[in-house]
N, C-alpha and C positions, 0 to 999 in steps of 0.2 A: 535291494540302487538307495543310494546317497541320494539325499535332499539337500540341496544346497539352500542358503537361505542369505538376501540380498538384506546387507545390515543398514541403516538408513543410517547416516551419520550427518551432525548439525548443517557440513558441510551440500549434503545433497537436501535437505532440507530447505524450502521454500524460506526464505530471508524473514521475510514478513508474515506470512502466513496470510495473506490475500492474492485475489485476482482483479484487475483493474481491465476496464474495455475504453474504446474511444466514443466521445459523446453521436458522435456517426454513427454506432454502430445499434443492428435493430432492439438491443438491450437497454439500449438507455433510452431510444425513443418511446419503447414501451411502456417505462418507467415514466417519459412524460418530465425530464428534465429540464428546468429552467436556469442554463448556467453557459454562456460565451464561450468558456475552456473548463479545462480540466479532464480529468478522467474518471469514469460513476465505477465503484467499487461492487464486482459481479461475484465474485466470494470470498466469507471470510472463514478461516478454519478455527477452529475453538480453539482452547487453551496455548494459544500463539500471541505475538507484539501487539500484533493487531487489533486481535478479537481483545487482550487485556487494555488496548487506547483504547475500547468505545466503538471503532471505525465498524459501521456495518454494512450489510448488501445494499444500494442506490445511494449512497455516501458521495460525495462528487470529490476529491482530492483536488486541488484549485492551484497549492503550493507546498514545493516542496523543501524545507528550509528557506524560505526568502524569496525562488526558485518559481520563476507561472510554468507550471505546467499545462501542454498544448495538445500534448500524446502519450500514446502509453509508452513511445523508446524515449520519450520527453522524463517518465516519469521513472522508467527504469534504469536510466542513465544520471538522474540524479538520485536515485537510492545507491546507485552502486559507488556515486564522488562520495557523499554520504556516509557510507559504511567505509569505506579508502580513507577517506582525513578521519573519521573517529578512532577508526583503527589506529592509525598513526599515532594520535593526540591522546588518545585513553579516555575517549567519551564513548557514549554510547546513547544519546537519544537523538532521535529523527521528527524536528516539527515539521505538521503539516499544518495546510489552510484549508478547512475542509466547509462544503455546503452540505448542511445534513437534510438529511431526508425529509425533516420536516421544516425546511427552508431558512432555516438559521444557519448563518455563517461562524467558525468556529475556529478557534487551532485546537490540536492535539498534539500530545507529544508521542511516542514511539521509545519504548525502551528494549535495545536491543537483547540487553543481557535479559531481561527477565523470564 
């Protein structure tokens, strides 16, 4: 018997290495997040751009490149826009405005090349 194995290429791997959920989700409500807008980080894979940028489960992403995030679909659209813009311009940084799990707002950068 021949066993075939799927090769995971960068195109198939998640771009940033994280998953997000809407603030209205049960997951966000359990964390008692106090933010009017954004998406909550529900998982972060080790050794990915998201992990290296210090994003952690429970952080709320409020902006992507100065665009307000109101839903998961907003987040996904802004990340795709940033990726295509940056590929065209040769830049690899995405700027996120984040409410940390400790309650502090701060900016984080994600380097797509790392």
